[in-house]
C-alpha positions in Angstrom: 49.7 -9.8 109.1 52.1 -11.2 111.7 55.6 -11.8 109.9 58.2 -14.0 111.6 61.7 -12.6 111.9 63.2 -15.5 109.7 60.7 -15.1 107.0 61.3 -11.4 106.9 65.2 -12.0 106.4 64.7 -14.8 103.9 62.1 -12.6 101.9 64.6 -9.3 101.8 67.5 -11.7 100.8 65.5 -13.2 97.8 64.0 -10.1 96.8 67.1 -8.0 97.0 69.0 -10.7 95.0 66.3 -10.9 92.1 66.8 -6.9 92.1 70.4 -7.2 92.2 70.6 -9.8 89.3 68.3 -7.7 87.2 70.2 -4.6 87.3 73.4 -6.5 86.6 72.0 -7.8 83.4 70.8 -4.3 82.4 74.4 -2.7 83.4 75.9 -5.2 80.8 73.1 -4.9 78.3 73.9 -6.6 75.0 74.3 -4.2 72.0 71.0 -5.4 70.5 68.6 -7.0 73.0 65.7 -8.9 72.1 62.6 -7.0 72.5 60.7 -10.6 72.3 62.9 -11.8 75.3 62.5 -8.5 77.5 58.8 -9.0 77.1 58.7 -12.4 78.2 60.9 -11.7 81.2 58.7 -8.7 82.3 55.7 -11.0 82.3 57.3 -13.5 84.0 58.1 -11.2 86.9 54.2 -9.7 87.1 53.4 -13.2 87.0 55.8 -14.1 90.0 54.3 -11.0 92.1 50.7 -12.2 91.2 52.0 -15.6 92.5 53.2 -13.9 95.8 49.9 -12.6 96.3 48.1 -15.9 95.9 50.5 -17.3 98.9 49.8 -14.3 100.9 46.2 -15.0 100.2 46.4 -18.7 101.3 48.5 -17.5 104.6 47.5 -14.4 105.7 43.8 -14.1 104.3 41.9 -11.9 102.1 42.7 -8.4 103.9 46.6 -9.1 103.9 46.4 -10.1 100.2 44.2 -6.9 99.3 46.6 -4.9 101.0 49.7 -6.2 98.9 47.9 -6.3 95.7 46.6 -2.6 96.4 50.5 -1.4 97.4 51.5 -3.6 94.2 49.2 -1.7 91.8 50.1 1.9 93.8 53.9 1.0 93.3 53.6 -0.2 89.8 51.8 3.1 88.7 54.7 4.9 90.5 57.1 2.6 88.6 55.4 3.5 85.0 55.3 7.0 86.3 59.3 6.9 86.6 59.6 4.9 83.2 57.9 7.8 81.3 60.3 10.1 83.0 63.3 8.2 82.6 62.6 8.4 79.0 63.2 12.2 79.0 65.9 12.1 81.3 68.0 9.7 79.3 67.0 11.4 76.1 70.4 12.4 74.1 72.5 10.5 77.3 75.3 8.1 77.0 74.7 4.6 78.2 71.1 5.3 78.5 70.6 1.6 80.1 73.3 2.2 82.9 71.7 5.7 83.8 68.5 3.8 84.2 70.0 0.8 86.0 71.4 3.6 88.6 68.2 5.0 88.7 66.6 1.8 89.7 69.3 1.2 92.2 68.6 4.5 94.0 64.8 3.8 94.3 65.4 0.4 95.4 67.9 1.7 98.3 65.4 4.7 98.9 62.4 2.4 99.5 64.5 0.2 101.8 65.7 3.0 104.0 62.2 4.5 104.1 60.7 1.4 105.3 63.3 0.6 108.0 63.6 4.3 109.2 60.3 5.6 108.6 59.0 8.1 105.9 58.7 12.0 106.3 55.6 13.8 107.4 52.4 13.9 105.2 52.9 17.8 104.7 56.8 17.0 103.4 55.2 14.6 101.2 52.8 16.9 99.8 55.3 19.8 99.0 57.7 17.3 97.3 54.9 16.0 95.4 53.8 19.5 94.2 57.3 20.6 93.5 58.1 17.3 91.3 54.6 17.8 89.4 55.5 21.4 88.4 58.8 20.3 87.3 57.4 17.5 85.2 55.0 19.7 83.8 57.6 22.2 82.8 59.4 19.7 81.0 56.7 18.7 79.3 56.2 21.9 76.7 59.5 21.5 74.9 58.8 17.8 74.5 55.4 18.5 73.1 57.4 21.1 70.7 59.8 18.3 69.7 62.5 20.3 71.0 65.7 18.3 70.7 67.5 20.8 72.3 65.8 20.5 75.3 67.4 16.9 76.5 68.7 17.2 79.9 72.3 17.2 79.5 71.9 20.0 77.0 69.6 22.1 79.5 71.9 21.5 82.6 75.1 21.9 80.6 77.1 18.9 82.1 77.3 15.3 81.0 76.5 14.2 84.3 73.0 15.6 84.4 71.5 12.6 83.3 72.3 10.4 86.1 72.0 12.8 89.0 68.5 13.4 87.5 67.8 9.7 87.3 68.8 9.2 91.0 66.8 12.4 92.1 63.7 11.1 90.3 64.1 7.8 91.5 64.5 8.4 94.9 61.5 10.9 95.2 59.2 8.6 93.4 60.5 5.6 95.7 59.0 7.8 98.5 55.6 8.2 96.9 55.7 4.3 96.4 56.3 3.6 99.9 54.1 6.3 101.4 51.1 4.8 99.3 51.8 1.1 100.4 53.0 1.6 103.6 49.3 1.4 105.1 49.3 -2.5 104.4 52.3 -2.9 106.7 56.2 -2.7 106.1 56.7 -6.2 105.0 53.9 -5.9 102.5 54.9 -2.7 101.2 58.7 -3.9 100.8 57.4 -6.6 99.0 54.9 -4.7 96.7 57.8 -2.0 96.0 60.6 -4.8 95.1 58.3 -6.6 92.7 57.3 -3.3 91.0 61.1 -2.6 90.2 61.8 -6.1 88.7 62.0 -5.9 84.8 62.1 -2.0 85.0 65.3 -1.8 82.5 63.7 -4.2 80.1 60.6 -2.2 80.1 62.5 0.6 79.4 63.9 -0.8 76.4 60.7 -1.6 75.2 59.4 1.8 75.7 62.1 3.6 74.6 62.6 1.6 71.5 58.7 2.6 70.6 59.6 6.1 71.4 62.8 6.0 69.0 60.8 4.5 66.1 57.4 6.5 66.4 57.2 9.6 64.7 54.8 11.0 66.8 56.3 9.7 70.1 57.1 13.3 71.4 53.1 14.2 71.4 52.2 10.9 73.1 55.0 11.4 75.6 54.1 14.9 76.4 50.5 13.9 77.0 51.6 11.5 79.6 54.0 13.9 81.1 51.3 16.7 81.5 48.8 13.8 83.2 51.7 12.8 85.5 52.4 16.5 86.4 48.9 17.4 87.1 48.4 14.2 89.4 51.4 15.0 91.5 50.3 18.6 91.9 47.1 17.8 93.0 48.3 15.1 95.3 50.6 17.9 96.8 47.8 20.3 97.0 45.3 18.2 98.5 47.6 16.4 100.5 46.0 13.0 99.7 47.6 10.1 97.8 45.9 9.1 94.3 43.2 6.5 95.0 42.7 3.2 93.2 40.8 4.9 90.4 43.3 7.3 89.6 46.1 4.4 89.8 44.0 2.1 87.2 43.6 5.2 85.1 47.3 6.1 85.1 48.5 2.6 83.9 45.3 2.6 81.3 46.3 5.9 79.9 49.9 4.9 79.4 49.3 1.4 78.2 47.0 3.3 75.7 49.5 5.7 74.6 52.2 2.9 74.4 49.5 0.9 72.3 49.0 3.8 69.9 52.9 4.2 69.8 53.3 0.8 68.8 51.0 0.9 65.9 52.3 4.2 64.7 55.8 2.5 64.8 54.6 -0.2 62.8 53.2 1.7 60.2 56.1 4.1 60.0 58.0 3.7 56.7 61.6 2.1 57.5 64.2 4.7 56.9 
Protein backbone atom coordinates (compact mmCIF):
# COMPACT_ATOMS: atom_id res chain seq x y z
CA UNK A 1 0.00 0.00 0.00
CA UNK A 2 1.59 3.26 -1.15
CA UNK A 3 1.25 6.03 1.42
CA UNK A 4 2.10 9.66 0.51
CA UNK A 5 4.49 11.43 2.86
CA UNK A 6 1.85 14.00 3.82
CA UNK A 7 -0.55 11.24 4.91
CA UNK A 8 2.26 9.60 6.88
CA UNK A 9 2.95 12.81 8.82
CA UNK A 10 -0.75 13.50 9.36
CA UNK A 11 -1.44 10.00 10.64
CA UNK A 12 1.57 9.99 12.95
CA UNK A 13 0.60 13.39 14.34
CA UNK A 14 -3.05 12.46 14.93
CA UNK A 15 -2.38 9.06 16.52
CA UNK A 16 0.43 10.32 18.75
CA UNK A 17 -1.81 13.20 19.84
CA UNK A 18 -4.60 10.73 20.72
CA UNK A 19 -2.19 8.53 22.67
CA UNK A 20 -0.71 11.56 24.48
CA UNK A 21 -4.17 12.86 25.38
CA UNK A 22 -5.21 9.44 26.65
CA UNK A 23 -2.06 9.12 28.75
CA UNK A 24 -2.49 12.62 30.16
CA UNK A 25 -5.98 11.74 31.35
CA UNK A 26 -4.58 8.58 32.94
CA UNK A 27 -1.78 10.46 34.70
CA UNK A 28 -4.24 12.77 36.45
CA UNK A 29 -6.83 10.06 37.04
CA UNK A 30 -9.73 10.94 39.26
CA UNK A 31 -9.80 9.38 42.75
CA UNK A 32 -12.95 7.41 41.85
CA UNK A 33 -13.06 6.86 38.08
CA UNK A 34 -16.29 5.65 36.52
CA UNK A 35 -16.12 2.03 35.24
CA UNK A 36 -18.98 2.78 32.87
CA UNK A 37 -17.16 5.75 31.38
CA UNK A 38 -13.94 3.75 31.05
CA UNK A 39 -15.78 0.93 29.27
CA UNK A 40 -17.46 3.34 26.86
CA UNK A 41 -14.17 5.03 26.00
CA UNK A 42 -12.45 1.67 25.38
CA UNK A 43 -15.30 0.57 23.09
CA UNK A 44 -15.10 3.92 21.31
CA UNK A 45 -11.40 3.45 20.59
CA UNK A 46 -12.04 -0.08 19.28
CA UNK A 47 -14.73 1.24 16.95
CA UNK A 48 -12.37 4.01 15.79
CA UNK A 49 -9.73 1.42 14.89
CA UNK A 50 -12.33 -0.68 13.07
CA UNK A 51 -13.46 2.42 11.15
CA UNK A 52 -9.85 3.08 10.14
CA UNK A 53 -9.67 -0.49 8.85
CA UNK A 54 -12.77 0.15 6.73
CA UNK A 55 -11.14 3.29 5.29
CA UNK A 56 -8.04 1.23 4.45
CA UNK A 57 -10.31 -1.31 2.74
CA UNK A 58 -11.93 1.38 0.60
CA UNK A 59 -8.70 3.18 -0.25
CA UNK A 60 -6.11 0.40 -0.35
CA UNK A 61 -8.18 -2.70 -1.08
CA UNK A 62 -8.75 -6.00 0.69
CA UNK A 63 -5.05 -7.05 1.00
CA UNK A 64 -4.13 -3.83 2.82
CA UNK A 65 -7.20 -4.01 5.05
CA UNK A 66 -6.41 -7.63 5.84
CA UNK A 67 -2.85 -6.70 6.75
CA UNK A 68 -4.09 -3.92 9.05
CA UNK A 69 -6.64 -6.07 10.85
CA UNK A 70 -4.12 -8.91 11.22
CA UNK A 71 -1.54 -6.50 12.64
CA UNK A 72 -4.13 -4.86 14.89
CA UNK A 73 -5.26 -8.25 16.20
CA UNK A 74 -1.68 -9.28 16.94
CA UNK A 75 -0.99 -5.95 18.62
CA UNK A 76 -4.17 -6.24 20.69
CA UNK A 77 -3.12 -9.72 21.84
CA UNK A 78 0.28 -8.36 22.91
CA UNK A 79 -1.41 -5.40 24.61
CA UNK A 80 -3.70 -7.72 26.56
CA UNK A 81 -0.64 -9.76 27.60
CA UNK A 82 0.88 -6.52 28.85
CA UNK A 83 -2.33 -5.73 30.72
CA UNK A 84 -2.16 -8.97 32.68
CA UNK A 85 1.54 -8.57 33.45
CA UNK A 86 0.96 -4.97 34.53
CA UNK A 87 -1.68 -6.11 37.05
CA UNK A 88 1.07 -8.22 38.63
CA UNK A 89 3.78 -5.56 38.37
CA UNK A 90 1.71 -2.80 39.96
CA UNK A 91 0.39 -4.95 42.79
CA UNK A 92 1.31 -3.11 45.96
CA UNK A 93 2.85 -0.18 44.08
CA UNK A 94 2.08 3.42 44.91
CA UNK A 95 0.26 5.48 42.29
CA UNK A 96 -0.21 2.39 40.15
CA UNK A 97 -2.11 4.36 37.48
CA UNK A 98 1.00 6.45 36.86
CA UNK A 99 3.15 3.31 36.62
CA UNK A 100 0.78 2.08 33.90
CA UNK A 101 0.98 5.41 32.07
CA UNK A 102 4.79 5.24 32.11
CA UNK A 103 4.65 1.72 30.72
CA UNK A 104 2.27 2.66 27.89
CA UNK A 105 4.41 5.69 27.01
CA UNK A 106 7.50 3.45 26.90
CA UNK A 107 5.66 0.99 24.67
CA UNK A 108 4.58 3.74 22.28
CA UNK A 109 8.12 5.10 22.05
CA UNK A 110 9.54 1.60 21.55
CA UNK A 111 7.10 0.88 18.72
CA UNK A 112 7.88 4.19 17.02
CA UNK A 113 11.62 3.59 17.32
CA UNK A 114 11.43 0.04 16.05
CA UNK A 115 9.33 1.04 13.03
CA UNK A 116 11.63 3.96 12.25
CA UNK A 117 14.99 2.21 12.71
CA UNK A 118 14.15 -1.46 12.20
CA UNK A 119 13.64 -4.49 14.43
CA UNK A 120 16.36 -6.84 15.74
CA UNK A 121 17.14 -10.15 14.06
CA UNK A 122 14.76 -13.08 14.39
CA UNK A 123 17.24 -14.95 16.60
CA UNK A 124 17.49 -12.01 19.01
CA UNK A 125 13.71 -11.74 19.21
CA UNK A 126 13.50 -15.48 19.89
CA UNK A 127 15.93 -15.23 22.82
CA UNK A 128 14.07 -12.24 24.26
CA UNK A 129 10.74 -14.05 23.91
CA UNK A 130 12.02 -17.17 25.67
CA UNK A 131 13.56 -15.15 28.51
CA UNK A 132 10.40 -13.06 28.93
CA UNK A 133 8.26 -16.21 29.01
CA UNK A 134 10.50 -17.80 31.65
CA UNK A 135 10.18 -14.69 33.84
CA UNK A 136 6.39 -14.71 33.52
CA UNK A 137 6.23 -18.40 34.41
CA UNK A 138 8.42 -17.78 37.47
CA UNK A 139 6.03 -15.03 38.58
CA UNK A 140 2.91 -17.19 38.14
CA UNK A 141 3.66 -19.59 41.01
CA UNK A 142 3.60 -17.09 43.91
CA UNK A 143 0.46 -15.54 42.39
CA UNK A 144 -1.21 -18.96 42.37
CA UNK A 145 -0.20 -19.43 46.04
CA UNK A 146 -1.79 -16.06 46.92
CA UNK A 147 1.60 -14.93 48.24
CA UNK A 148 1.10 -11.21 48.92
CA UNK A 149 4.75 -10.90 49.94
CA UNK A 150 5.75 -11.72 46.37
CA UNK A 151 4.75 -8.37 44.91
CA UNK A 152 7.44 -6.88 42.73
CA UNK A 153 8.47 -3.99 45.01
CA UNK A 154 8.88 -6.46 47.91
CA UNK A 155 10.86 -8.94 45.81
CA UNK A 156 13.26 -6.42 44.32
CA UNK A 157 13.52 -4.43 47.52
CA UNK A 158 13.28 -0.90 46.20
CA UNK A 159 10.38 1.51 45.61
CA UNK A 160 11.30 2.12 41.95
CA UNK A 161 10.97 -1.55 41.02
CA UNK A 162 7.45 -1.28 39.61
CA UNK A 163 8.11 1.62 37.17
CA UNK A 164 11.37 0.04 35.99
CA UNK A 165 9.70 -3.33 35.42
CA UNK A 166 6.72 -1.70 33.69
CA UNK A 167 8.95 0.21 31.26
CA UNK A 168 11.07 -2.88 30.54
CA UNK A 169 8.01 -5.08 30.00
CA UNK A 170 6.35 -2.50 27.77
CA UNK A 171 9.47 -2.18 25.62
CA UNK A 172 9.76 -5.96 25.20
CA UNK A 173 6.08 -6.38 24.35
CA UNK A 174 6.33 -3.43 21.98
CA UNK A 175 9.05 -5.37 20.15
CA UNK A 176 6.77 -8.40 19.90
CA UNK A 177 3.92 -6.24 18.60
CA UNK A 178 5.96 -4.58 15.86
CA UNK A 179 7.65 -7.82 14.78
CA UNK A 180 4.21 -9.46 14.39
CA UNK A 181 2.61 -6.55 12.50
CA UNK A 182 5.48 -5.23 10.36
CA UNK A 183 4.78 -7.74 7.57
CA UNK A 184 1.92 -5.51 6.45
CA UNK A 185 4.22 -2.53 5.98
CA UNK A 186 5.56 0.18 8.28
CA UNK A 187 2.53 2.46 7.93
CA UNK A 188 -0.05 -0.17 8.80
CA UNK A 189 2.18 -1.59 11.56
CA UNK A 190 2.45 1.86 13.14
CA UNK A 191 -1.31 2.45 12.96
CA UNK A 192 -2.09 -1.02 14.35
CA UNK A 193 0.34 -0.54 17.23
CA UNK A 194 -0.94 2.89 18.22
CA UNK A 195 -4.60 1.91 18.01
CA UNK A 196 -3.92 -1.07 20.29
CA UNK A 197 -2.56 1.26 22.99
CA UNK A 198 -5.50 3.66 23.03
CA UNK A 199 -7.56 3.21 26.18
CA UNK A 200 -5.02 0.86 27.78
CA UNK A 201 -4.98 2.60 31.16
CA UNK A 202 -8.79 2.61 31.24
CA UNK A 203 -8.92 -1.10 30.47
CA UNK A 204 -6.31 -1.63 33.18
CA UNK A 205 -8.53 0.13 35.72
CA UNK A 206 -11.45 -2.11 34.78
CA UNK A 207 -9.42 -5.33 35.05
CA UNK A 208 -7.58 -4.25 38.22
CA UNK A 209 -10.93 -3.40 39.80
CA UNK A 210 -12.23 -6.89 39.00
CA UNK A 211 -9.07 -8.47 40.42
CA UNK A 212 -9.37 -6.45 43.63
CA UNK A 213 -13.02 -7.42 44.12
CA UNK A 214 -12.81 -11.09 43.12
CA UNK A 215 -11.76 -13.52 45.89
CA UNK A 216 -10.47 -16.06 43.32
CA UNK A 217 -8.68 -13.55 41.11
CA UNK A 218 -5.21 -14.86 41.94
CA UNK A 219 -5.98 -18.28 40.50
CA UNK A 220 -7.35 -16.85 37.26
CA UNK A 221 -4.45 -14.43 36.97
CA UNK A 222 -1.97 -17.27 37.51
CA UNK A 223 -3.62 -19.36 34.78
CA UNK A 224 -3.37 -16.49 32.29
CA UNK A 225 0.25 -15.81 33.28
CA UNK A 226 1.13 -19.48 32.69
CA UNK A 227 -0.52 -19.33 29.27
CA UNK A 228 1.38 -16.16 28.34
CA UNK A 229 4.65 -17.60 29.63
CA UNK A 230 4.29 -20.90 27.77
CA UNK A 231 3.28 -19.09 24.59
CA UNK A 232 6.32 -16.81 24.78
CA UNK A 233 8.74 -19.64 25.55
CA UNK A 234 7.41 -21.75 22.68
CA UNK A 235 7.62 -18.77 20.32
CA UNK A 236 11.25 -18.27 21.37
CA UNK A 237 12.19 -21.94 21.07
CA UNK A 238 10.53 -22.46 17.69
CA UNK A 239 11.51 -19.03 16.37
CA UNK A 240 8.01 -18.37 15.02
CA UNK A 241 5.50 -15.74 16.09
CA UNK A 242 2.07 -16.90 17.31
CA UNK A 243 -0.34 -17.36 14.39
CA UNK A 244 -3.89 -16.06 14.07
CA UNK A 245 -5.37 -19.03 15.91
CA UNK A 246 -3.11 -18.49 18.91
CA UNK A 247 -3.97 -14.78 18.87
CA UNK A 248 -7.70 -15.53 18.92
CA UNK A 249 -7.16 -18.14 21.65
CA UNK A 250 -5.23 -15.61 23.75
CA UNK A 251 -7.94 -12.97 23.49
CA UNK A 252 -10.69 -15.52 24.07
CA UNK A 253 -9.04 -17.08 27.11
CA UNK A 254 -8.37 -13.76 28.79
CA UNK A 255 -11.91 -12.60 28.01
CA UNK A 256 -13.30 -15.79 29.57
CA UNK A 257 -11.22 -15.31 32.73
CA UNK A 258 -12.37 -11.68 32.92
CA UNK A 259 -16.04 -12.70 32.61
CA UNK A 260 -15.67 -15.38 35.30
CA UNK A 261 -13.90 -12.88 37.56
CA UNK A 262 -16.70 -10.36 37.01
CA UNK A 263 -19.32 -12.97 37.94
CA UNK A 264 -17.35 -13.97 41.05
CA UNK A 265 -16.88 -10.33 42.04
CA UNK A 266 -20.59 -9.64 41.61
CA UNK A 267 -21.51 -12.60 43.82
CA UNK A 268 -18.91 -11.87 46.46
CA UNK A 269 -20.37 -10.51 49.72
CA UNK A 270 -19.77 -6.84 50.39
CA UNK A 271 -17.13 -6.14 53.07
